[in-house]
N, C-alpha and C positions, 0 to 999 in steps of 0.2 A: 978178739971180736969174733963172734959166732957167724957162720955163713948167712943165716937168716937176717941178722942185724945188718950185716954188710949189704945184703941185697936190698933191704928196706932203705938204707942210707943212699945207696946208688940210685934207686928209683926216685927218691925224693929229690936228689941233686939233679938228675936228668930232667925231671918235671919242672923244677925251678928254672933251669937253664932254658928250656923250651918256652916257658911262659915269658921270660925276659926277652927272648928273640922275637916272639909274637908281638910283644908290646913295643919294642924298638922298631922292628921292620915287619909290618903286618903282611906285606906282599913279597912273594918269592918268585923266582923265575918259573915260567911255564915248563912243565916236564915234557910236553909234546914237541914244542919248537925250540926248547933250550933258551928261552928268553929273547929270541930274535923276532917273533911275531909272524913268521912265515916259514914255510918249508923250503929246503934247498933241493933243487933238482939239477940234473945234468942234461946238457943237450947231446946231440948225437956224437959230437967230437970229444965229449968228456968234460967240458968246461962247466963249472958251477954257474947256475943262474937262479934268480929268485922264483920261487914257486907260489902256490896259493897262500892266501892269508890263513892263519891258524884259526880254526873254529872254536877251539877250547878257550883261548884267551881273547878272542875277538881282535886279533892282530895287535895287542898291547905288549905281549911278551911277559906279562905278569899274571899271577894268580894269587888269590887270597889263601893264606895258610889255614890248615885245618883248625888249629887252636884258636886263631882269630875268628874264624867262621863260627865256631862253637860259642865263643864269647859274645859275638854280635847277636847270635840267635838267643842266647840267654838274656842279654840286655834288652832285646826287643820284647820278649815275653814278660820280663819283669816290669818294663815301662807300661805295657798294655794292661797288666794286672793291677798296677798301682793307681791307675787313673779311673 
């Protein structure tokens, strides 16, 4: 198997795997708060306490995956053009 053919095969396999992940689980953990919905802060004695709500995920702890966002955008444009 030539290196170019191997690279094409791996790229197709990774794409198919990512599409299936986006279809099964369209939401992933927020990268900023690590799925907790808020930041962790420490008080002066060093104990952890709950901080502010995460602005990126609006305190849900979840975010929409890039592939699912692209699919939703494509479907919205397709539906708008079809009617």
